C-alpha positions in Angstrom: 0.2 0.0 0.2 1.4 3.4 -0.3 2.8 5.4 2.0 0.5 8.0 3.7 2.4 10.8 5.7 0.9 12.7 8.3 1.6 15.7 6.3 3.6 15.6 3.0 4.3 18.7 0.8 1.7 19.2 -2.3 2.5 21.2 -5.4 1.0 22.9 -8.1 2.9 23.7 -11.7 3.2 27.2 -10.8 5.9 26.6 -8.3 8.1 25.0 -11.6 6.9 27.8 -13.5 8.0 30.2 -11.3 11.7 28.4 -9.8 11.9 29.3 -14.4 11.6 32.4 -14.3 14.1 32.7 -11.6 16.6 31.2 -13.0 16.5 32.7 -16.0 16.7 36.0 -14.3 19.6 34.7 -12.6 18.8 36.5 -9.8 19.0 33.3 -7.1 20.0 35.7 -4.0 18.6 36.5 -0.6 16.4 38.9 -2.0 14.7 39.5 -5.8 11.1 40.3 -7.6 9.6 36.7 -5.9 10.2 38.0 -2.3 9.0 40.8 -2.2 5.7 39.0 -4.7 6.3 36.5 -1.5 6.3 38.8 1.1 2.8 40.8 -0.9 1.0 37.7 -1.1 0.7 37.0 2.3 0.1 41.2 3.0 -2.4 40.8 1.1 -4.3 37.4 2.7 -3.8 37.7 5.7 -3.7 41.9 5.7 -1.1 42.0 7.9 0.2 45.6 7.0 3.8 44.5 6.7 6.2 41.4 6.7 9.1 40.0 5.7 10.4 36.8 4.7 13.1 34.7 5.6 14.5 31.6 6.4 12.2 30.0 8.9 9.1 30.6 12.0 12.3 30.4 13.9 14.6 32.8 12.5 11.4 35.0 13.0 10.3 34.8 15.9 14.3 35.2 16.8 14.4 39.0 15.2 10.8 39.6 17.0 12.4 39.2 20.5 15.5 40.9 19.0 13.7 44.1 18.1 11.4 44.4 21.1 14.3 44.4 23.3 14.1 41.3 24.8 18.1 40.1 26.2 19.5 38.2 29.6 18.0 37.8 32.5 14.5 38.5 31.1 11.9 37.2 31.4 9.5 35.3 28.2 5.7 33.6 28.7 5.3 30.5 26.0 2.5 28.1 25.4 4.2 24.6 27.5 2.0 22.9 24.5 3.7 23.5 21.3 6.6 23.1 19.4 10.2 23.8 20.3 10.8 25.8 18.1 8.7 28.0 19.4 10.7 28.9 22.6 14.5 28.4 21.0 14.6 31.8 20.4 14.5 32.3 23.7 17.3 30.6 24.7 19.0 31.8 22.4 18.5 35.4 23.7 19.9 34.5 27.0 16.6 34.7 28.4 14.2 32.8 30.5 11.3 30.8 29.2 8.6 30.9 31.4 6.0 27.6 30.3 2.3 28.3 30.3 -0.1 25.2 30.7 -3.1 24.9 28.0 -6.9 25.0 28.0 -9.3 22.2 27.2 -11.6 24.4 24.9 -8.7 24.8 22.3 -5.8 22.7 23.7 -4.0 26.0 23.5 -2.6 28.7 26.3 -5.1 29.3 29.4 -5.3 32.7 29.7 -6.7 32.2 33.3 -3.7 30.6 34.1 -1.8 33.3 32.2 -3.7 35.8 34.3 -3.1 34.1 37.3 0.7 34.1 36.7 1.1 38.0 36.0 -1.1 38.2 39.2 1.1 36.6 41.4 4.8 37.5 39.4 7.2 38.9 41.6 9.0 40.0 37.7 7.0 41.3 35.3 7.9 39.3 32.3 8.7 40.9 28.8 7.4 38.8 26.3 4.4 36.2 25.3 4.8 33.6 22.6 2.0 31.9 21.9 1.0 29.0 19.8 -1.9 28.4 18.0 -1.3 24.8 17.8 -2.2 22.3 15.0 -3.6 25.0 13.2 -6.4 25.8 15.6 -7.0 29.6 16.8 -5.9 30.3 20.5 -8.6 32.4 22.5 -6.8 35.1 20.9 -8.6 38.2 21.9 -8.3 37.4 25.8 -5.4 36.9 25.2 -4.7 40.1 23.7 -6.4 41.8 26.4 -4.4 40.4 29.6 -0.7 41.6 27.8 -2.6 44.8 26.9 -3.5 45.3 30.6 0.0 44.0 31.6 1.9 45.9 29.0 3.7 43.1 27.8 4.8 42.3 24.2 2.9 40.2 21.8 4.2 37.2 20.0 1.9 34.6 18.4 3.8 31.8 17.0 1.2 30.8 14.1 3.9 28.4 12.3 1.0 25.9 11.8 -1.9 28.1 11.3 -1.7 29.4 8.4 -5.3 30.1 7.6 -6.9 30.3 10.8 -9.3 32.7 11.5 -10.7 34.5 15.2 -13.6 36.4 14.3 -12.7 36.1 10.6 -8.9 37.5 11.5 -6.4 36.5 10.9 -4.1 34.2 13.2 -0.4 36.3 13.5 -2.5 39.7 12.9 -3.9 40.1 16.7 -0.1 41.1 18.7 2.4 43.0 18.0 4.3 40.8 16.1 3.1 37.5 14.1 5.5 34.5 12.2 4.5 31.8 10.3 6.4 28.7 9.3 6.8 27.0 5.3 8.7 24.4 6.5 8.1 21.5 4.3 5.4 20.0 6.8 3.3 23.4 6.7 -0.1 23.7 4.9 2.0 25.2 2.3 5.5 24.8 2.5 8.7 26.7 0.6 10.6 23.7 1.2 11.9 26.3 4.5 11.0 29.4 5.5 9.1 32.0 7.8 7.7 35.0 7.4 7.9 37.9 9.8 4.5 40.1 10.3 3.8 43.4 12.3 1.3 46.5 12.2 4.7 48.1 12.6 7.2 48.9 10.0 9.4 50.0 12.3 9.6 46.9 13.7 9.9 45.2 10.9 12.7 47.5 9.0 14.4 47.5 11.9 14.4 43.3 11.6 15.6 43.8 7.8 18.1 45.6 8.4 19.6 42.3 10.8 18.4 39.8 9.2 21.0 40.8 6.3 23.9 41.0 8.8 23.2 44.4 9.9 25.3 46.1 7.2 25.5 49.6 7.3 24.7 51.8 4.0 28.3 52.3 3.2 29.5 51.0 0.0 31.9 48.7 1.6 30.7 46.3 4.7 30.3 48.7 8.0 28.9 47.3 11.6 27.8 48.9 14.1 25.9 45.7 15.5 25.3 42.1 14.5 22.9 40.3 12.7 22.0 37.2 11.0 22.0 35.5 7.4 18.6 35.1 7.6 16.6 36.6 4.5 14.5 34.0 2.3 16.0 33.4 -0.9 14.5 34.2 -4.6 14.2 30.6 -5.5 12.2 29.4 -2.7 10.0 32.9 -3.4 8.7 31.7 -5.8 7.5 28.4 -4.6 5.5 30.2 -1.4 3.7 32.6 -4.8 2.7 29.8 -6.0 1.7 27.9 -3.2 -0.3 31.2 -1.8 -1.9 31.2 -4.9 -4.0 28.0 -3.2 -3.7 28.2 0.5 -7.6 28.6 0.3 -8.2 25.3 -1.4 -5.4 23.3 1.0 -8.1 24.9 3.8 -10.5 23.6 3.3 -9.6 21.1 2.1 -7.4 19.9 5.4 -11.0 20.8 7.0 -12.4 17.7 4.9 -10.1 16.2 5.7 -11.0 16.2 9.8 -14.9 16.2 8.8 -13.7 12.3 6.8 -12.2 11.4 10.3 -15.4 12.9 12.5 -17.5 10.8 10.4 -15.5 7.5 10.6 -14.8 7.8 14.0 -17.5 10.0 15.9 -18.6 6.8 17.1 -16.4 5.5 18.7 -16.8 6.6 22.3 -13.3 6.7 23.8 -12.1 8.8 20.8 -12.3 12.5 20.9 -11.0 15.2 19.2 -9.0 19.1 18.5 -11.6 21.1 19.7 -12.8 24.6 17.4 -12.7 27.7 19.4 -16.9 29.3 18.7 -16.3 32.6 16.2 -13.1 30.8 14.8 -11.8 28.1 11.8 -8.9 26.3 12.1 -7.0 25.1 9.1 -6.9 21.9 10.6 -3.6 21.4 9.8 -3.5 17.7 11.4 -6.5 16.2 12.5 -5.3 15.1 16.2 -7.4 12.7 18.3 -6.7 11.7 22.1 -7.7 7.8 23.4 -9.0 7.7 26.7 -8.6 4.4 27.6 -6.5 2.9 24.6 -2.4 2.7 24.5 -2.0 5.4 21.1 1.4 3.8 20.8 0.2 0.6 20.2 -2.6 2.5 17.8 1.0 3.4 16.0 2.3 0.1 15.5 -1.0 -1.1 13.9 -1.1 2.3 11.2 2.4 1.6 10.8 2.5 -1.9 10.0 0.5 -0.3 7.2 2.7 2.0 6.0 1.4 5.1 7.5 2.7 8.0 9.6 0.7 8.9 12.7 2.8 10.5 16.5 2.1 11.7 18.9 0.8 15.0 20.2 4.0 17.4 21.4 5.6 16.6 24.2 4.7 19.8 26.4 8.4 22.0 27.1 8.1 22.3 30.5 8.8 17.8 30.4 11.2 18.5 28.7 14.9 17.3 30.1 16.4 21.2 28.3 13.9 23.4 30.3 14.0 20.6 33.6 14.7 24.2 35.8 12.5 26.4 33.9 9.5 27.7 35.4 5.6 26.8 35.0 2.4 27.3 35.1 1.0 24.1 34.7 -2.9 21.8 35.1 -2.1 18.5 33.4 -4.3 19.5 30.8 -1.2 19.6 27.8 0.2 16.2 30.2 -2.8 14.7 29.7 -3.4 15.4 26.2 0.3 14.4 25.6 -0.4 11.1 27.1 -3.9 10.1 25.4 -3.1 12.4 22.1 -1.9 11.1 18.5 -1.6 13.1 15.1 -3.2 11.1 11.5 -2.0 11.7 8.2 -3.7 15.2 6.8 -2.3 15.4 3.4 -4.0 17.4 1.2 -3.9 14.6 -1.6 -5.3 12.4 0.9 -8.9 11.0 -0.6 -11.9 9.7 1.3 -10.9 6.5 0.8 -7.4 6.9 2.5 -9.1 8.2 5.3 -11.1 5.6 5.3 -8.4 3.2 5.4 -6.8 4.5 8.5 -9.5 4.6 10.4 -10.2 1.0 9.5 -7.2 0.4 11.1 -7.7 2.2 14.2 -11.2 0.5 14.4 -9.7 -3.3 14.1 -7.0 -1.5 16.6 -9.4 -0.7 19.5 
């Protein structure tokens, strides 16, 4: 049987056409016509005012922290239920991560725990990095309100949630900064890449400067501070331009795949699906389920035997050995989800028969 991956790339003919144009121009450097076009496509789609194309979502978070002046010894709040790329940049800046657990309503960062920590902490954090997990929106308006009340910068990690909205506003556009990822497994991909967005044009201008080695405007190379080699190449941006032309199709297909899994598995009492907040539209990047009683490792093995990829939900950051000494505010939600949850194949080339095949193996295993 053909291999079913979690979320493989889905290319069109236009990507290769745009790449050919880049090669014909011989402008394959970081910068160029298609970098500009890709940034504009993100702005037009999300209504973000400013955008900066970069090599990864992590580099976008790093630049956001640097521009906001986060440095050694500062405290930065973050979702604990996330991929490590969301928080690595905190370590790059020698700041201290403080992890906030999830709520059951969204599986994302709990506004209640966030408020409780801020009411009692002795040292006020400088920023919060909130993840929109698996393409589903966090309670973002409530989180924004809390951050404004305590004068904390908000960075939205929308790496997995391009195309997701809350009250018709795109994730990534609520906070001071937003970031998107175009890694090979995301809803659209440039093989590797990211985007930093913000309403503040001066901040994006500063991030652009830092992303190209912080070179001063001289003919020779002059540097007053250090920067990074973080800009996206014209070649990868050409792929991104082609991918953005079908972003809505990809979101609708991901949501359709989720509905097929619901159709085939919702009659099994012990299976629960990742929730979606009222007034929101997730992109359902991955269909995620939990098992009340069964061991998901048994399910993973049964699926793998039939050439089907699956994986556990993210292991919370406060459970990682790297962060054993970090402060964490927990309620057991993310740990429970990690112990019970599974990500299912959700590639946009999947058919209903493919989803039925996965579902039947799960049923048999139970």
